[in-house]
N, C-alpha and C positions, 0 to 999 in steps of 0.2 A: 452524399456522405456526410454524416453528422459532424465529423471533426476535420473536414477539409481545411488544410492550411494551418491547423493547430500545431504548435511546437510543444512536445511533451517529454518530460523526464520521468522515468519509472524505475524505482529501486527494487532490489530483490527480484529481478526479472528473469533469473536463469531457469525457473521451473514453476510449476503450480499456478497460483493466482497471478503472480507477477508476469509470467510468460503469457498467460491467457489475455491479460490486459494489454500487453504490448502488441500481441498479434491482432487483437480486435481493433485496437486504436489505429494501427497501421493500415488495416483494411478499411477503416472508416475515413482514411485520408490524412491522418496525422503524420508528421515527421517525428519519429520517436528516437529518444536516446535512452539506453537501458544500462543498468549497472547491477553488479552482483559480485560476490567473492569468487564464484566458480567461473571457469573458462567457458562453461556452457552458455553464458550470456553473449560471448563473442560469436558462438555458433548460431545463436538465435538471430543476431543481427545479420549474419551471413545468409541465413535462410530467407529472412524478410527481403533483403536486397535481391536475392536470386529470384524472388517472386515479383520483382519490379516495384517493391515498396521502399519507403525511405526510412533508414534505420542507422543509428550510430551506437557504439558500445564502448564501455570502459570497465575493466575488471578491477575490483578493489573492495576494501572494507569500509562501509559507510560510517563506521565509528571512528575512522582515521581522518583527522582534520585535513591532512594534506590531500587525501583522496577526494574529499568533499570540494575543496577549492578547485582541484584539477577537473573534477566532473562538471562543475558549473561553468568553468572556463571553456570546456569542450562544447557545452551547450551554446555559449556565446559565439564561439568561433564557427561551429558547423551548422547550427540551427538559426543563428542570429538572435538568440534569446529564447525565452520560454513563455508559453501561455498557460501551461498546465503542469503541475507537479503531483505525482502520485507517490506518496510515502508508503510503499508496500512492504519494504524489508522488515522482517521480524524474526525473533528467536523464541522458541518454546523449550524450556527445560523443566520437566515436571518433577515434583516432589511434594509429599505431604508435609504439613507443619511439624516441626521437630526434626525434619530430615533435609531441610533446604540448605544447600551450601551457599554461603554469602557470595562467593565468586560467581556462582550461577545467577543469583539475583542481580548482582551488579552488572553482569553481561547483558541480561535482559533489559535492564533500565538504560544501559548505554546505547543499545541498538534500537529498542522499541520506542524509547522516549527521547533521550538526549539527542540522538542522531536525527530524529524527526524534527525536533525544534531547530537544531543547528542547520540542517539542510534547507528547511523552510526559510530561515533568515537569509541565507545566501541566494536561494532561488528566486525569491520575490523581487530581488533587486534587478533581475533580468526581465521581469514582466513589462510589457509596453506601458509607458507612463500615460495615465488617463484612460486606458482601455481595460485595465484590470486583468483578471485571470481566475484560475481555479486551482485550489489546493485540495487534494483528496487524501485523507489519511486512512490507513487500514487499521481499524480497531478490532474488536471481537465481542461476541456475546459474553465471553468471559469477563470483559471489562465493564459491560453494562449490567450484568446480572450475577457474575461470580460463578466459578465452577470448582468443585472440590478436587483436591489433588494438584491443582495448578494455581495456588493462591498468589504466588509471586508474579506469575505471568498475568493473572487477572488484574493485579494491582498496576502492572505496567500498562496494560491496555486501558484501564480506567484513567490513568494519567493522560493517555493519548486523547481520550474523550474530553477531558477537562481542557487540555491544550486546544483542541479543535474549537470548542465553544468560545473560549476566551479570544483566540486568534481571529475568529470570525468577527467578533465585535471590533477588535482593533483595526482590522484591514478593510472592513466594509466601506469606510470613507474613500478608499482607494479603488473601490469596485473590485476588490479581490475577494472571491468567495472561498470559504473554508468549510468543508464538510467531511464526515467520516462514514465509512461503511463498516458495519459490525457483522461479519459473517458468523454463522453458526458452525456446524461440523461440515467441513468441505473435504472432499476426497483428494488430499495432497500427501506428499511424502511426510510433511510435518505431522499431519493427523495420524498417520500410520506408525509414528514412533511409539505410540501408547500400546499397552497390552491388548491382545485380541479380545479379552473379556470387556475391558473398558470401552474399546472401539465398538463392540456389539451393543453394549448398553446405550451408548450415545446414539447410534443409528436408530435403535428401536424407540428412542425418545422423540424422534422427529415426526411430528404429526402429519406432515404432507406425504410421508411414506417413502422417502428416499434420501440418501445422503446428497449434500450439495455438490455441485461441480464448479470448477474454476470459472467457467463461462457464465454461471449464474451471477457471480460477483462482477465479472468483467462488463457485462451488459449494464449493470447499475453504474459502474464507473464511467461508461460512455455517456450516460445521461448526465451525471454530475459535471463532466468535463465539457459538455456541449452547451450551446446557447439556449437549449430547451430548459436548462436549469438556471437561467439568468437571474431569477429572483429567489433562489434557494441558497441559504447560507446558515451555518451554525447548526446543521442537522446531523443526526446520527441515524443512518439508514440501516435497519436490521435486515439481513439477508440470511434467514435461519430456518425457513420452512416450518415455523412454529415449533421450534425445538424446546423441549422441557429440560432444563438444566438441573 
């Protein structure tokens, strides 16, 4: 098992990509802690434990400072610390320029960017001293290439990419690797918030011929979390099926 013995925290894990990452990591031998605003994250942990896997859960808003502190403390108490952090949680509120509500833009930056930075700062303090660890941020093809109709979201994910590259440089001397995954169009509840026409156009632009699945992203996350990626840091791994944006 690629992640045997790894202690992992995954945010936004109640559904979609986050849940797929949590399930695959647990099946690869990791002891996972999962967080999300929805009670579904507690049910996910129950299912994993029922299957004989190791899982902990805490419900809450990752943009809430008190929740972040409590979440990291839970990882200290129940996992004994962390080896891997997966900053998966994200918010997508679509609107064209001229119609963007500033409260929506602020919420996206609070969750997608500020919460990622904040949780990373707390989490890396629990990484084993001298042995390092892995931080995996979920960016987006919107952040690396831009997508019309979601410019504020694209900006927030571009910020995640910038943070990833800078943090990788800062943390490399501690042997902490920081990478990001930039998915394209993946079949999740978030992707299906858009209009049917916009959805169809995006799927038709994927040259590999199909929409992405959460497990396509999860398998890449396993690689970045594992010792197979011991010399990989500061990278943005596109998982988009050669999507034209």
